[in-house]
C-alpha positions in Angstrom: -176.5 -88.9 69.7 -175.9 -85.3 68.6 -175.3 -86.5 65.0 -178.6 -88.3 65.0 -180.4 -85.3 66.5 -178.8 -83.0 63.9 -179.9 -85.4 61.1 -183.5 -84.6 62.2 -184.4 -87.9 63.9 -187.0 -87.8 66.6 -186.4 -89.0 70.2 -188.3 -92.2 69.2 -186.2 -92.7 66.1 -183.0 -92.1 68.1 -184.1 -94.5 70.8 -184.8 -97.2 68.2 -181.5 -96.6 66.4 -179.5 -96.8 69.7 -181.6 -99.5 71.3 -182.5 -97.4 74.3 -185.8 -96.2 75.7 -187.5 -93.1 74.3 -187.2 -91.6 77.8 -183.4 -92.2 77.9 -183.1 -90.6 74.5 -185.0 -87.5 75.7 -182.8 -87.3 78.7 -179.6 -87.4 76.5 -181.1 -84.7 74.3 -181.7 -82.5 77.3 -178.1 -83.0 78.3 -176.9 -82.1 74.8 -178.8 -78.8 75.1 -177.2 -78.1 78.5 -173.7 -79.0 77.2 -174.0 -77.0 74.0 -175.8 -74.0 75.6 -178.7 -74.5 73.3 -182.5 -74.8 73.9 -183.8 -76.7 70.9 -182.9 -79.1 68.1 -182.3 -76.5 65.5 -179.7 -74.6 67.7 -178.1 -77.9 68.8 -177.8 -78.9 65.1 -176.3 -75.5 64.3 -173.8 -76.0 67.1 -172.9 -79.5 65.7 -172.4 -78.1 62.2 -170.3 -75.2 63.4 -168.0 -77.5 65.4 -167.6 -80.1 62.7 -169.5 -82.8 64.6 -171.9 -83.8 61.7 -170.6 -86.6 59.5 -171.9 -87.4 56.0 -174.3 -90.4 56.4 -172.9 -91.8 53.1 -169.5 -91.9 54.7 -170.9 -94.2 57.4 -172.1 -96.6 54.8 -169.0 -96.5 52.7 -166.9 -97.3 55.8 -169.2 -100.2 56.8 -170.5 -98.3 59.9 -174.1 -98.0 59.1 -175.1 -99.7 62.3 -172.5 -97.8 64.4 -173.5 -96.8 67.9 -171.3 -93.7 67.9 -172.7 -91.2 70.4 -171.4 -88.1 68.8 -171.2 -86.3 72.1 -170.8 -82.6 72.0 -167.7 -82.8 74.3 -165.6 -84.3 71.6 
């Protein structure tokens, strides 16, 4: 979830990618803010980058994981 957020996807796009409702995606985003001590997408993305939580999208494709449902939780 955090990886998708950090890549700039909207809640709607995250919901579609993970096959969940937009409201559920928004709920998860709020939890990410709480867990990372951030208040917006930019700061959450910076947190992810600083903690090595953002993967290169090209690596997903080369490993055959383009449709992966990895959550990318901040607690990793």
